[in-house]
C-alpha positions in Angstrom: 170.1 -59.4 -81.5 168.2 -56.5 -83.2 169.6 -53.8 -80.9 173.2 -55.1 -81.4 173.2 -54.5 -85.1 171.3 -51.2 -85.2 174.5 -49.2 -85.5 175.7 -51.2 -88.5 172.4 -50.9 -90.2 172.3 -47.2 -89.5 175.7 -46.6 -91.0 174.9 -48.7 -94.1 171.6 -46.9 -94.7 173.3 -43.5 -94.4 176.1 -44.5 -96.7 173.5 -45.4 -99.3 171.4 -42.3 -98.8 174.3 -39.9 -98.9 176.2 -41.4 -101.8 177.2 -38.9 -104.4 175.6 -36.0 -102.5 177.8 -32.9 -102.5 175.5 -30.7 -100.3 176.3 -32.5 -97.0 179.2 -32.5 -94.6 180.1 -35.9 -93.4 182.0 -36.5 -90.2 180.8 -40.1 -90.1 183.6 -42.2 -91.5 185.9 -43.9 -89.0 188.5 -44.7 -91.7 191.4 -43.0 -93.3 190.6 -41.6 -96.8 191.0 -44.2 -99.5 194.4 -43.9 -101.3 193.0 -44.3 -104.8 196.1 -43.7 -106.8 198.2 -46.1 -104.7 195.6 -48.8 -105.1 195.4 -48.2 -108.9 199.2 -48.7 -109.1 199.1 -52.0 -107.3 196.2 -53.2 -109.4 198.0 -52.2 -112.5 201.2 -54.1 -111.3 199.0 -57.1 -110.5 197.5 -57.2 -114.0 200.8 -56.8 -115.7 202.3 -59.7 -113.8 199.4 -61.9 -114.9 196.6 -63.4 -112.9 197.7 -67.0 -113.5 201.0 -66.4 -111.9 199.5 -65.3 -108.7 196.8 -68.0 -108.7 199.6 -70.5 -108.9 200.7 -69.6 -105.4 197.5 -70.5 -103.7 196.4 -73.7 -102.2 193.1 -75.1 -100.9 193.7 -73.6 -97.4 195.1 -70.2 -97.9 197.3 -67.9 -100.0 200.8 -68.7 -98.5 202.5 -65.5 -99.8 200.0 -63.3 -97.9 200.5 -65.4 -94.7 204.2 -65.0 -95.2 204.0 -61.2 -95.6 201.8 -60.8 -92.6 204.0 -63.1 -90.4 207.1 -61.1 -91.5 205.5 -57.8 -90.9 204.3 -58.6 -87.4 207.2 -60.9 -86.5 205.2 -64.0 -85.7 205.2 -67.6 -87.0 203.2 -68.4 -90.0 201.2 -70.8 -88.0 200.0 -67.9 -85.8 198.3 -66.1 -88.7 195.0 -66.6 -90.6 193.4 -64.2 -93.1 189.8 -63.3 -93.0 187.1 -61.5 -95.0 187.6 -58.2 -93.1 187.8 -57.5 -89.3 184.1 -58.1 -88.6 184.4 -61.6 -89.9 187.5 -62.1 -87.8 185.6 -61.0 -84.7 182.9 -63.6 -85.4 185.3 -66.4 -86.2 187.4 -65.8 -83.1 184.3 -65.5 -80.9 183.0 -68.8 -82.4 186.3 -70.5 -81.7 186.4 -69.3 -78.0 182.8 -69.0 -76.8 180.0 -71.6 -76.1 176.4 -71.0 -74.9 176.5 -70.0 -71.2 180.1 -68.8 -71.2 180.9 -65.5 -69.6 182.5 -62.8 -71.8 183.8 -59.4 -70.7 183.7 -56.5 -73.1 184.8 -52.9 -72.8 182.1 -50.1 -72.6 181.5 -47.8 -74.6 181.9 -50.4 -77.3 181.8 -51.0 -81.0 178.7 -53.2 -81.5 180.4 -56.2 -83.3 182.7 -56.7 -80.4 179.9 -58.0 -78.2 177.2 -58.9 -80.8 179.0 -62.0 -81.9 179.4 -63.3 -78.4 175.7 -62.6 -77.6 174.6 -64.4 -80.9 176.6 -67.4 -79.7 174.7 -67.5 -76.4 177.3 -66.1 -74.1 176.5 -63.9 -71.1 178.2 -60.5 -71.8 179.3 -58.3 -69.0 180.6 -54.8 -69.7 183.5 -53.0 -67.9 183.6 -49.2 -68.3 186.3 -47.2 -69.8 186.0 -43.9 -68.1 186.1 -40.5 -69.8 187.7 -38.2 -70.5 190.7 -40.4 -71.4 188.8 -43.7 -71.5 191.3 -45.5 -69.5 190.5 -49.1 -68.4 190.8 -49.9 -64.7 192.5 -53.3 -64.4 191.0 -53.8 -61.0 187.5 -53.5 -62.5 188.5 -56.1 -65.1 189.8 -58.5 -62.4 186.6 -58.0 -60.3 184.4 -58.9 -63.3 186.2 -62.2 -63.9 184.4 -65.5 -63.1 185.3 -69.2 -63.2 183.5 -69.5 -66.6 184.9 -66.3 -68.2 186.2 -67.4 -71.6 187.3 -64.1 -73.1 187.9 -60.4 -72.6 187.3 -58.3 -75.8 188.8 -54.9 -76.2 189.8 -52.4 -79.0 193.1 -50.6 -79.2 192.9 -47.8 -80.3 189.5 -47.7 -78.5 186.5 -47.3 -80.7 184.8 -44.8 -80.3 187.2 -42.6 -78.3 190.6 -43.3 -80.0 192.2 -43.9 -76.6 195.5 -46.0 -76.5 196.2 -49.0 -74.3 200.0 -49.1 -73.9 202.0 -52.3 -74.2 202.8 -52.1 -70.5 199.1 -51.9 -69.6 198.5 -54.9 -71.7 201.3 -56.8 -70.0 199.8 -56.0 -66.6 196.4 -57.0 -67.8 197.7 -60.4 -68.9 199.4 -61.0 -65.6 196.4 -60.0 -63.5 193.8 -62.0 -65.5 195.9 -65.1 -65.9 196.2 -65.4 -62.1 192.4 -65.7 -62.0 192.1 -67.9 -65.1 195.3 -69.2 -66.7 193.4 -70.1 -69.9 191.8 -66.7 -70.5 191.9 -65.3 -74.0 192.1 -61.5 -74.4 190.9 -60.4 -77.9 192.2 -57.0 -79.0 190.7 -55.3 -82.1 193.8 -53.5 -83.4 192.4 -52.0 -86.6 193.6 -48.5 -85.5 196.7 -49.5 -83.6 199.2 -48.7 -86.3 198.1 -45.1 -86.5 200.3 -44.7 -83.4 203.6 -43.5 -84.9 206.5 -45.9 -84.5 206.5 -49.7 -85.0 203.6 -51.0 -82.9 203.8 -54.4 -81.2 200.7 -56.5 -81.9 199.1 -57.7 -78.6 199.5 -61.3 -79.7 203.3 -60.9 -79.3 203.1 -59.5 -75.8 201.6 -62.7 -74.3 200.1 -65.9 -75.7 196.8 -65.1 -74.0 196.3 -62.3 -76.5 194.5 -62.4 -79.9 195.2 -59.6 -82.4 192.6 -58.7 -85.0 193.9 -56.6 -87.9 192.5 -55.1 -91.1 193.4 -53.0 -94.1 190.3 -50.9 -93.8 190.5 -48.3 -91.0 194.1 -47.4 -90.7 195.1 -47.9 -94.3 191.9 -46.7 -96.1 191.6 -50.0 -98.0 188.0 -50.9 -97.4 187.6 -51.8 -101.0 190.0 -54.6 -100.5 188.2 -55.8 -97.4 191.0 -57.9 -96.0 191.5 -58.8 -92.4 193.5 -61.2 -90.2 193.9 -62.9 -86.8 197.1 -63.4 -85.0 197.0 -65.9 -82.1 198.6 -69.0 -80.7 198.7 -71.8 -83.3 196.3 -74.1 -81.6 193.6 -71.3 -81.6 194.3 -70.5 -85.2 193.8 -74.1 -86.0 190.3 -74.0 -84.3 189.5 -70.8 -86.3 190.5 -72.5 -89.5 188.0 -75.4 -88.9 185.2 -72.9 -88.5 186.3 -70.7 -91.4 186.2 -73.7 -93.8 182.4 -73.9 -93.1 181.6 -70.2 -93.3 184.1 -69.0 -96.0 185.4 -72.0 -97.9 188.7 -71.2 -99.4 188.2 -67.4 -99.8 189.2 -65.3 -102.8 192.6 -66.1 -104.1 192.6 -63.0 -106.4 191.9 -60.6 -103.5 194.5 -62.5 -101.4 197.1 -62.1 -104.1 196.4 -58.3 -104.5 196.5 -58.0 -100.7 199.9 -59.7 -100.5 201.3 -57.1 -103.0 199.9 -54.3 -100.9 201.1 -55.7 -97.6 204.7 -55.8 -99.0 204.4 -52.0 -99.4 202.2 -51.4 -96.4 204.6 -49.0 -94.8 204.0 -46.6 -97.7 200.3 -46.7 -97.0 200.9 -46.3 -93.3 203.1 -43.2 -93.7 200.4 -41.5 -95.7 197.8 -42.4 -93.1 199.7 -41.2 -90.1 200.5 -37.9 -91.9 196.9 -37.4 -92.9 195.6 -38.2 -89.4 198.1 -35.8 -87.8 197.2 -33.0 -90.2 193.5 -33.5 -89.7 193.9 -33.8 -85.9 195.6 -30.4 -85.8 192.8 -29.0 -87.9 190.2 -30.6 -85.7 191.8 -29.2 -82.5 192.0 -25.7 -84.0 188.4 -25.7 -85.3 186.9 -27.2 -82.2 188.9 -24.9 -79.8 186.1 -22.2 -79.6 183.4 -24.8 -78.9 185.6 -26.4 -76.2 186.5 -23.1 -74.6 182.9 -21.9 -74.5 181.7 -25.2 -73.1 179.5 -26.2 -76.0 181.3 -29.4 -76.2 183.7 -31.2 -73.9 186.1 -34.1 -73.9 189.5 -35.1 -75.1 190.8 -35.1 -78.6 192.9 -38.2 -78.7 196.6 -38.2 -79.5 196.3 -40.8 -82.2 193.8 -42.2 -84.7 191.1 -40.6 -86.7 188.0 -40.6 -84.4 187.0 -38.8 -81.2 184.1 -39.0 -78.8 182.9 -35.7 -77.4 180.1 -34.6 -75.1 177.6 -32.0 -76.3 176.8 -29.4 -73.7 174.4 -30.8 -71.1 172.5 -32.9 -73.6 171.7 -36.3 -72.1 170.7 -37.9 -75.4 172.2 -36.5 -78.6 169.8 -38.4 -81.0 167.6 -35.3 -81.6 170.6 -33.0 -81.7 172.3 -35.2 -84.4 169.1 -35.2 -86.4 168.8 -31.4 -86.3 172.5 -31.1 -87.3 171.8 -33.2 -90.3 168.4 -31.6 -91.3 169.2 -28.0 -90.6 172.9 -27.8 -91.3 173.8 -30.8 -93.5 176.3 -32.0 -90.9 176.4 -35.7 -90.1 178.0 -37.2 -87.0 177.3 -40.5 -85.2 175.0 -40.3 -82.1 176.7 -41.8 -79.0 173.8 -44.0 -78.0 175.1 -46.6 -80.5 178.1 -47.0 -78.3 176.3 -46.9 -75.0 177.1 -43.2 -74.2 174.0 -41.2 -75.4 175.3 -37.8 -74.3 178.2 -37.9 -76.8 178.8 -37.9 -80.5 181.6 -39.6 -82.5 183.4 -37.5 -85.1 185.5 -39.1 -87.8 188.3 -37.0 -89.2 190.3 -39.3 -91.5 189.0 -37.9 -94.8 190.0 -35.2 -97.2 191.5 -32.2 -95.2 189.7 -29.5 -97.2 186.3 -31.2 -96.9 187.0 -31.7 -93.1 187.7 -28.0 -92.7 184.4 -27.1 -94.3 182.5 -29.7 -92.3 184.0 -28.4 -89.0 182.9 -24.8 -89.9 179.4 -26.0 -90.4 179.5 -28.1 -87.3 180.6 -25.1 -85.2 177.7 -23.1 -86.6 175.2 -25.9 -86.0 176.3 -26.6 -82.5 176.1 -23.0 -81.4 172.8 -22.5 -83.1 171.1 -25.6 -81.7 172.5 -25.2 -78.1 171.7 -21.5 -77.9 168.3 -21.6 -79.4 
């Protein structure tokens, strides 16, 4: 398991070491910038209303007003929703509900480590199916060919982490049709923590077909990592299985955080509008600032149409680990090396933060890339 958590440990160590430093340029974060003033308003409203009033809505199993708000937002039955302590916890819980030792699980590649780490921890055999650059599309024939009689789950992200590529509703419908012909009981888990950054009301995968499981969170799209709230949307019988596991690993959860989250979810479109606007502004800035590097061949790849992350190749570098270290040491620019996602020739750039800071960081990135590659 050690290799599977190296990325998470790397990011946590960096977060600690760079905290409060103003002399560095961070292109690390895969989240939208935290909406501090909006959170403060909701916390103020929460305190004015009185904690006891909100606690009175809870029960031993959940916080019904939050379940109600999520069910309403995503147009599903309340029995199809369960809240979790963030998306990573949701990934573990759903993996535990679906996977037993010796089962076969298919995961996209390149991949965000928690998507496969939980299945491996539970003793599953994990097989990867490539999403091919530059657009990181997923070949449904490859998925079908990877299926076995003991395949219990397919695990994907949408938008794809690390590339930001979108799987359309139609491609998901086709996926369900193809895979259910091989195994009518297959479950397709879709991490959708970036999905709502696609403008227009997005349909959760769990509403497309009952074989899908949607994982959502307030963290990445909405910038609400300090709230650390997630959820799973799935067919009721699967939610019931998840609940039995959750009771063991989480107990009854935090009713205060659930109450605050329920207030936020009621106004989530306000947070979403801010996030989409910021991501669009920063994407235009990223495209403009990276254009010289792309035209000169110093980097290559596709800047995605949506989201706040991109995954780019650096020249002819086969492994960007040393390159990333030099960027940090010599130019104070921090990006994520691609080997953490299984694509060592690439780097992941996060662009969901403050626009002015992003512009300065991209200037330093351009200088650093040219200096290192041309030295």
